[in-house]
MARDOFI-654107 format. One record per atom (N, C-alpha, C): residue number from 1; x, y, z. Coordinates in pm, 1 decimal, always signed. Example, Ala and Ser with C-alpha at 12.3 -4.5 7.8 and 13.67 -1.06 7.14 Angstrom:
<pts>
@torvo->1&c1->+1319.0&c2->-569.0&c3->+780.0
@torvo->1&c1->+1230.0&c2->-450.0&c3->+780.0
@torvo->1&c1->+1320.0&c2->-330.0&c3->+780.0
@torvo->2&c1->+1285.0&c2->-225.0&c3->+708.0
@torvo->2&c1->+1367.0&c2->-106.0&c3->+714.0
@torvo->2&c1->+1290.0&c2->+3.0&c3->+787.0
</pts>
This chain:
<pts>
@torvo->1&c1->-2042.3&c2->+1706.7&c3->-6191.6
@torvo->1&c1->-2152.6&c2->+1718.7&c3->-6282.4
@torvo->1&c1->-2097.9&c2->+1719.7&c3->-6425.0
@torvo->2&c1->-2140.0&c2->+1627.1&c3->-6508.5
@torvo->2&c1->-2093.5&c2->+1617.4&c3->-6646.1
@torvo->2&c1->-2178.0&c2->+1708.5&c3->-6735.2
@torvo->3&c1->-2113.7&c2->+1780.4&c3->-6824.0
@torvo->3&c1->-2184.3&c2->+1868.2&c3->-6916.4
@torvo->3&c1->-2183.3&c2->+1805.6&c3->-7054.0
@torvo->4&c1->-2301.4&c2->+1786.9&c3->-7111.2
@torvo->4&c1->-2314.9&c2->+1735.0&c3->-7246.5
@torvo->4&c1->-2336.4&c2->+1852.5&c3->-7340.1
@torvo->5&c1->-2271.7&c2->+1852.9&c3->-7455.1
@torvo->5&c1->-2285.0&c2->+1963.7&c3->-7548.8
@torvo->5&c1->-2348.9&c2->+1916.7&c3->-7678.6
@torvo->6&c1->-2443.5&c2->+1993.7&c3->-7728.2
@torvo->6&c1->-2508.9&c2->+1965.6&c3->-7855.1
@torvo->6&c1->-2509.5&c2->+2094.7&c3->-7936.3
@torvo->7&c1->-2475.9&c2->+2089.2&c3->-8065.6
@torvo->7&c1->-2483.7&c2->+2211.3&c3->-8147.3
@torvo->7&c1->-2628.1&c2->+2251.5&c3->-8169.6
@torvo->8&c1->-2655.2&c2->+2382.3&c3->-8168.9
@torvo->8&c1->-2791.1&c2->+2430.1&c3->-8191.8
@torvo->8&c1->-2834.9&c2->+2400.3&c3->-8334.8
@torvo->9&c1->-2744.7&c2->+2421.7&c3->-8429.3
@torvo->9&c1->-2778.4&c2->+2395.0&c3->-8568.5
@torvo->9&c1->-2739.7&c2->+2251.2&c3->-8597.9
@torvo->10&c1->-2838.8&c2->+2166.9&c3->-8619.8
@torvo->10&c1->-2814.6&c2->+2025.7&c3->-8641.3
@torvo->10&c1->-2768.1&c2->+2001.7&c3->-8783.9
@torvo->11&c1->-2679.0&c2->+1906.3&c3->-8801.1
@torvo->11&c1->-2624.2&c2->+1878.8&c3->-8933.2
@torvo->11&c1->-2703.3&c2->+1771.9&c3->-9007.3
@torvo->12&c1->-2820.2&c2->+1736.1&c3->-8955.1
@torvo->12&c1->-2901.8&c2->+1636.5&c3->-9022.6
@torvo->12&c1->-3003.7&c2->+1706.0&c3->-9111.2
@torvo->13&c1->-3051.2&c2->+1636.9&c3->-9212.0
@torvo->13&c1->-3152.0&c2->+1694.6&c3->-9299.7
@torvo->13&c1->-3286.6&c2->+1702.4&c3->-9229.6
@torvo->14&c1->-3363.2&c2->+1804.2&c3->-9263.5
@torvo->14&c1->-3496.8&c2->+1819.1&c3->-9205.9
@torvo->14&c1->-3596.1&c2->+1767.6&c3->-9309.2
@torvo->15&c1->-3685.9&c2->+1682.7&c3->-9265.8
@torvo->15&c1->-3784.0&c2->+1624.3&c3->-9356.5
@torvo->15&c1->-3876.8&c2->+1732.7&c3->-9410.4
@torvo->16&c1->-3941.8&c2->+1701.9&c3->-9521.9
@torvo->16&c1->-4036.0&c2->+1796.1&c3->-9582.6
@torvo->16&c1->-4147.6&c2->+1830.2&c3->-9484.0
@torvo->17&c1->-4196.5&c2->+1730.5&c3->-9410.7
@torvo->17&c1->-4305.0&c2->+1752.6&c3->-9314.6
@torvo->17&c1->-4259.8&c2->+1845.3&c3->-9201.4
@torvo->18&c1->-4138.1&c2->+1822.7&c3->-9149.6
@torvo->18&c1->-4088.4&c2->+1910.0&c3->-9042.1
@torvo->18&c1->-4065.7&c2->+2050.9&c3->-9094.6
@torvo->19&c1->-4022.6&c2->+2062.9&c3->-9218.2
@torvo->19&c1->-4004.6&c2->+2194.3&c3->-9277.3
@torvo->19&c1->-4138.3&c2->+2268.5&c3->-9283.7
@torvo->20&c1->-4246.4&c2->+2196.2&c3->-9311.5
@torvo->20&c1->-4379.4&c2->+2257.1&c3->-9311.5
@torvo->20&c1->-4416.1&c2->+2306.6&c3->-9171.7
@torvo->21&c1->-4383.6&c2->+2228.7&c3->-9069.8
@torvo->21&c1->-4412.3&c2->+2269.3&c3->-8931.2
@torvo->21&c1->-4330.6&c2->+2392.8&c3->-8895.9
@torvo->22&c1->-4202.9&c2->+2393.7&c3->-8932.6
@torvo->22&c1->-4116.5&c2->+2507.3&c3->-8900.1
@torvo->22&c1->-4164.0&c2->+2635.8&c3->-8966.7
@torvo->23&c1->-4228.4&c2->+2625.1&c3->-9081.6
@torvo->23&c1->-4274.0&c2->+2743.4&c3->-9154.8
@torvo->23&c1->-4422.4&c2->+2773.0&c3->-9136.3
@torvo->24&c1->-4492.5&c2->+2694.6&c3->-9055.9
@torvo->24&c1->-4636.1&c2->+2713.9&c3->-9035.0
@torvo->24&c1->-4661.1&c2->+2840.5&c3->-8954.3
@torvo->25&c1->-4759.5&c2->+2917.8&c3->-8995.9
@torvo->25&c1->-4799.0&c2->+3037.3&c3->-8922.4
@torvo->25&c1->-4931.6&c2->+3010.4&c3->-8853.0
@torvo->26&c1->-4930.8&c2->+3015.1&c3->-8721.7
@torvo->26&c1->-5051.4&c2->+2988.3&c3->-8644.4
@torvo->26&c1->-5159.4&c2->+3092.4&c3->-8666.8
@torvo->27&c1->-5280.8&c2->+3051.7&c3->-8638.7
@torvo->27&c1->-5395.9&c2->+3139.7&c3->-8659.5
@torvo->27&c1->-5434.6&c2->+3216.9&c3->-8533.3
@torvo->28&c1->-5396.3&c2->+3166.8&c3->-8416.8
@torvo->28&c1->-5426.7&c2->+3235.5&c3->-8291.1
@torvo->28&c1->-5297.0&c2->+3250.8&c3->-8211.6
@torvo->29&c1->-5301.7&c2->+3335.9&c3->-8110.8
@torvo->29&c1->-5184.4&c2->+3356.6&c3->-8026.5
@torvo->29&c1->-5145.5&c2->+3226.9&c3->-7954.4
@torvo->30&c1->-5245.0&c2->+3153.4&c3->-7907.1
@torvo->30&c1->-5218.1&c2->+3027.4&c3->-7837.3
@torvo->30&c1->-5156.5&c2->+2924.0&c3->-7931.5
@torvo->31&c1->-5207.9&c2->+2917.0&c3->-8052.5
@torvo->31&c1->-5152.4&c2->+2823.1&c3->-8150.3
@torvo->31&c1->-5007.5&c2->+2859.8&c3->-8184.2
@torvo->32&c1->-4978.9&c2->+2987.4&c3->-8201.2
@torvo->32&c1->-4841.8&c2->+3032.9&c3->-8229.2
@torvo->32&c1->-4749.0&c2->+2998.3&c3->-8113.4
@torvo->33&c1->-4794.3&c2->+3020.2&c3->-7991.4
@torvo->33&c1->-4713.4&c2->+2988.8&c3->-7873.3
@torvo->33&c1->-4684.7&c2->+2838.5&c3->-7866.1
@torvo->34&c1->-4786.8&c2->+2757.2&c3->-7893.1
@torvo->34&c1->-4769.6&c2->+2611.5&c3->-7890.6
@torvo->34&c1->-4669.1&c2->+2566.1&c3->-7995.0
@torvo->35&c1->-4676.9&c2->+2623.8&c3->-8113.5
@torvo->35&c1->-4582.7&c2->+2589.6&c3->-8219.9
@torvo->35&c1->-4441.9&c2->+2632.2&c3->-8181.2
@torvo->36&c1->-4428.2&c2->+2751.5&c3->-8123.8
@torvo->36&c1->-4296.9&c2->+2799.3&c3->-8079.2
@torvo->36&c1->-4234.9&c2->+2703.8&c3->-7976.7
@torvo->37&c1->-4316.1&c2->+2657.5&c3->-7880.9
@torvo->37&c1->-4265.0&c2->+2563.3&c3->-7780.2
@torvo->37&c1->-4219.8&c2->+2432.6&c3->-7844.8
@torvo->38&c1->-4298.7&c2->+2382.1&c3->-7939.0
@torvo->38&c1->-4262.8&c2->+2258.3&c3->-8007.3
@torvo->38&c1->-4132.1&c2->+2274.6&c3->-8085.0
@torvo->39&c1->-4120.3&c2->+2383.8&c3->-8161.0
@torvo->39&c1->-3999.4&c2->+2406.4&c3->-8241.1
@torvo->39&c1->-3878.1&c2->+2422.7&c3->-8151.0
@torvo->40&c1->-3892.8&c2->+2498.0&c3->-8042.4
@torvo->40&c1->-3781.8&c2->+2513.8&c3->-7947.6
@torvo->40&c1->-3738.7&c2->+2378.4&c3->-7893.5
@torvo->41&c1->-3833.7&c2->+2297.0&c3->-7852.8
@torvo->41&c1->-3804.1&c2->+2163.9&c3->-7801.4
@torvo->41&c1->-3733.7&c2->+2079.2&c3->-7906.7
@torvo->42&c1->-3781.8&c2->+2085.2&c3->-8029.0
@torvo->42&c1->-3723.2&c2->+2008.6&c3->-8139.4
@torvo->42&c1->-3578.4&c2->+2049.6&c3->-8164.3
@torvo->43&c1->-3553.5&c2->+2181.0&c3->-8170.5
@torvo->43&c1->-3418.8&c2->+2230.3&c3->-8200.7
@torvo->43&c1->-3321.0&c2->+2211.3&c3->-8085.2
@torvo->44&c1->-3370.2&c2->+2198.6&c3->-7963.6
@torvo->44&c1->-3284.0&c2->+2176.5&c3->-7847.2
@torvo->44&c1->-3285.7&c2->+2028.2&c3->-7810.8
@torvo->45&c1->-3285.7&c2->+1944.2&c3->-7912.3
@torvo->45&c1->-3270.4&c2->+1798.7&c3->-7896.5
@torvo->45&c1->-3376.2&c2->+1736.6&c3->-7806.4
@torvo->46&c1->-3499.5&c2->+1789.1&c3->-7810.8
@torvo->46&c1->-3609.9&c2->+1725.5&c3->-7739.9
@torvo->46&c1->-3623.0&c2->+1761.2&c3->-7593.5
@torvo->47&c1->-3586.3&c2->+1883.7&c3->-7555.2
@torvo->47&c1->-3600.8&c2->+1926.6&c3->-7416.0
@torvo->47&c1->-3746.6&c2->+1906.5&c3->-7371.9
@torvo->48&c1->-3766.0&c2->+1854.6&c3->-7253.1
@torvo->48&c1->-3900.3&c2->+1830.5&c3->-7198.7
@torvo->48&c1->-3968.7&c2->+1962.7&c3->-7164.1
@torvo->49&c1->-4102.4&c2->+1963.3&c3->-7170.7
@torvo->49&c1->-4176.8&c2->+2084.2&c3->-7138.2
@torvo->49&c1->-4150.4&c2->+2128.7&c3->-6994.6
@torvo->50&c1->-4140.3&c2->+2035.2&c3->-6902.8
@torvo->50&c1->-4113.0&c2->+2069.9&c3->-6762.1
@torvo->50&c1->-3981.8&c2->+2146.8&c3->-6752.0
@torvo->51&c1->-3881.3&c2->+2103.9&c3->-6828.9
@torvo->51&c1->-3752.3&c2->+2172.9&c3->-6827.1
@torvo->51&c1->-3761.9&c2->+2310.5&c3->-6893.1
@torvo->52&c1->-3841.8&c2->+2323.0&c3->-6999.3
@torvo->52&c1->-3862.9&c2->+2454.5&c3->-7061.5
@torvo->52&c1->-3927.6&c2->+2549.3&c3->-6961.3
@torvo->53&c1->-4028.9&c2->+2501.5&c3->-6891.1
@torvo->53&c1->-4102.4&c2->+2584.9&c3->-6796.0
@torvo->53&c1->-4012.9&c2->+2634.8&c3->-6682.7
@torvo->54&c1->-3908.5&c2->+2561.5&c3->-6651.4
@torvo->54&c1->-3819.4&c2->+2598.8&c3->-6541.4
@torvo->54&c1->-3704.3&c2->+2688.9&c3->-6583.8
@torvo->55&c1->-3689.6&c2->+2716.9&c3->-6714.3
@torvo->55&c1->-3579.1&c2->+2800.1&c3->-6762.0
@torvo->55&c1->-3595.1&c2->+2944.6&c3->-6717.6
@torvo->56&c1->-3482.3&c2->+3006.3&c3->-6682.7
@torvo->56&c1->-3478.2&c2->+3148.3&c3->-6648.6
@torvo->56&c1->-3357.6&c2->+3210.1&c3->-6717.7
@torvo->57&c1->-3341.3&c2->+3339.3&c3->-6703.4
@torvo->57&c1->-3223.4&c2->+3406.9&c3->-6759.0
@torvo->57&c1->-3094.3&c2->+3349.0&c3->-6701.8
@torvo->58&c1->-3101.4&c2->+3296.3&c3->-6580.1
@torvo->58&c1->-2982.3&c2->+3239.1&c3->-6516.5
@torvo->58&c1->-2931.8&c2->+3114.3&c3->-6589.1
@torvo->59&c1->-3016.3&c2->+3054.1&c3->-6675.3
@torvo->59&c1->-2975.2&c2->+2935.8&c3->-6749.9
@torvo->59&c1->-2888.3&c2->+2969.3&c3->-6871.1
@torvo->60&c1->-2870.9&c2->+3097.3&c3->-6900.8
@torvo->60&c1->-2782.3&c2->+3137.4&c3->-7010.2
@torvo->60&c1->-2648.9&c2->+3176.6&c3->-6948.8
@torvo->61&c1->-2547.0&c2->+3096.2&c3->-6981.2
@torvo->61&c1->-2412.4&c2->+3117.1&c3->-6927.7
@torvo->61&c1->-2313.2&c2->+3114.7&c3->-7043.2
@torvo->62&c1->-2239.3&c2->+3224.5&c3->-7057.2
@torvo->62&c1->-2138.5&c2->+3234.9&c3->-7162.5
@torvo->62&c1->-2197.1&c2->+3200.2&c3->-7299.0
@torvo->63&c1->-2311.2&c2->+3259.1&c3->-7329.1
@torvo->63&c1->-2379.6&c2->+3241.3&c3->-7457.5
@torvo->63&c1->-2424.9&c2->+3097.6&c3->-7483.0
@torvo->64&c1->-2452.7&c2->+3024.7&c3->-7376.8
@torvo->64&c1->-2499.9&c2->+2886.5&c3->-7386.9
@torvo->64&c1->-2620.7&c2->+2869.1&c3->-7296.0
@torvo->65&c1->-2712.1&c2->+2783.0&c3->-7338.5
@torvo->65&c1->-2825.2&c2->+2745.2&c3->-7254.5
@torvo->65&c1->-2782.9&c2->+2623.6&c3->-7173.8
@torvo->66&c1->-2780.1&c2->+2637.9&c3->-7041.8
@torvo->66&c1->-2736.4&c2->+2530.5&c3->-6953.1
@torvo->66&c1->-2848.9&c2->+2502.2&c3->-6854.4
@torvo->67&c1->-2885.6&c2->+2374.8&c3->-6842.9
@torvo->67&c1->-2991.4&c2->+2339.7&c3->-6748.6
@torvo->67&c1->-2971.9&c2->+2197.6&c3->-6698.4
@torvo->68&c1->-3030.9&c2->+2168.0&c3->-6583.8
@torvo->68&c1->-3028.8&c2->+2033.7&c3->-6527.4
@torvo->68&c1->-3167.1&c2->+1975.9&c3->-6544.9
@torvo->69&c1->-3173.6&c2->+1861.9&c3->-6612.5
@torvo->69&c1->-3303.8&c2->+1798.1&c3->-6635.5
@torvo->69&c1->-3370.0&c2->+1764.4&c3->-6503.2
@torvo->70&c1->-3499.2&c2->+1785.1&c3->-6496.9
@torvo->70&c1->-3572.3&c2->+1761.4&c3->-6373.4
@torvo->70&c1->-3562.6&c2->+1616.3&c3->-6327.3
@torvo->71&c1->-3570.3&c2->+1520.9&c3->-6421.3
@torvo->71&c1->-3570.0&c2->+1380.7&c3->-6379.9
@torvo->71&c1->-3431.7&c2->+1315.6&c3->-6384.6
@torvo->72&c1->-3328.2&c2->+1390.3&c3->-6424.6
@torvo->72&c1->-3191.1&c2->+1337.2&c3->-6425.1
@torvo->72&c1->-3101.6&c2->+1443.8&c3->-6362.9
@torvo->73&c1->-3098.6&c2->+1449.1&c3->-6232.9
@torvo->73&c1->-3032.2&c2->+1559.0&c3->-6163.8
@torvo->73&c1->-2880.0&c2->+1555.7&c3->-6170.9
@torvo->74&c1->-2819.5&c2->+1443.4&c3->-6210.4
@torvo->74&c1->-2674.0&c2->+1438.4&c3->-6211.1
@torvo->74&c1->-2611.5&c2->+1488.5&c3->-6340.4
@torvo->75&c1->-2690.4&c2->+1523.4&c3->-6440.9
@torvo->75&c1->-2636.3&c2->+1569.9&c3->-6568.5
@torvo->75&c1->-2685.8&c2->+1709.9&c3->-6601.5
@torvo->76&c1->-2594.2&c2->+1794.3&c3->-6643.1
@torvo->76&c1->-2630.3&c2->+1925.8&c3->-6692.9
@torvo->76&c1->-2619.4&c2->+1921.4&c3->-6843.7
@torvo->77&c1->-2710.6&c2->+1986.4&c3->-6913.5
@torvo->77&c1->-2707.5&c2->+1991.3&c3->-7058.0
@torvo->77&c1->-2673.6&c2->+2132.8&c3->-7100.6
@torvo->78&c1->-2595.9&c2->+2144.5&c3->-7207.2
@torvo->78&c1->-2550.6&c2->+2274.4&c3->-7252.4
@torvo->78&c1->-2566.9&c2->+2283.3&c3->-7404.1
@torvo->79&c1->-2627.2&c2->+2392.9&c3->-7451.9
@torvo->79&c1->-2649.9&c2->+2413.1&c3->-7594.0
@torvo->79&c1->-2596.2&c2->+2548.3&c3->-7632.4
@torvo->80&c1->-2518.0&c2->+2555.8&c3->-7741.2
@torvo->80&c1->-2462.0&c2->+2681.8&c3->-7787.7
@torvo->80&c1->-2561.7&c2->+2761.0&c3->-7870.2
@torvo->81&c1->-2545.8&c2->+2891.0&c3->-7869.4
@torvo->81&c1->-2627.1&c2->+2979.9&c3->-7950.5
@torvo->81&c1->-2545.9&c2->+3029.8&c3->-8067.4
@torvo->82&c1->-2607.3&c2->+3042.2&c3->-8182.5
@torvo->82&c1->-2538.5&c2->+3099.0&c3->-8298.0
@torvo->82&c1->-2517.3&c2->+3246.7&c3->-8270.3
@torvo->83&c1->-2399.4&c2->+3296.0&c3->-8300.7
@torvo->83&c1->-2371.3&c2->+3437.9&c3->-8276.6
@torvo->83&c1->-2343.0&c2->+3510.4&c3->-8404.1
</pts>
């Protein structure tokens, strides 16, 4: 199983529009949750919602988020956390 690594903090510039999304404060609990899911997906290089839904505490290994994509079972993805 090959492990791909991506840094959590991306070295690319964030557009003005994305910066607005990152700083937007939702008006309802559901809206806040939806925004949180979108931002998490964005920062983790576009993780699919199905893969987010399947995450558990067991996916954190040695301070990294490690998971196997549902539709690509031969690859594990690994993302570091800032400490």
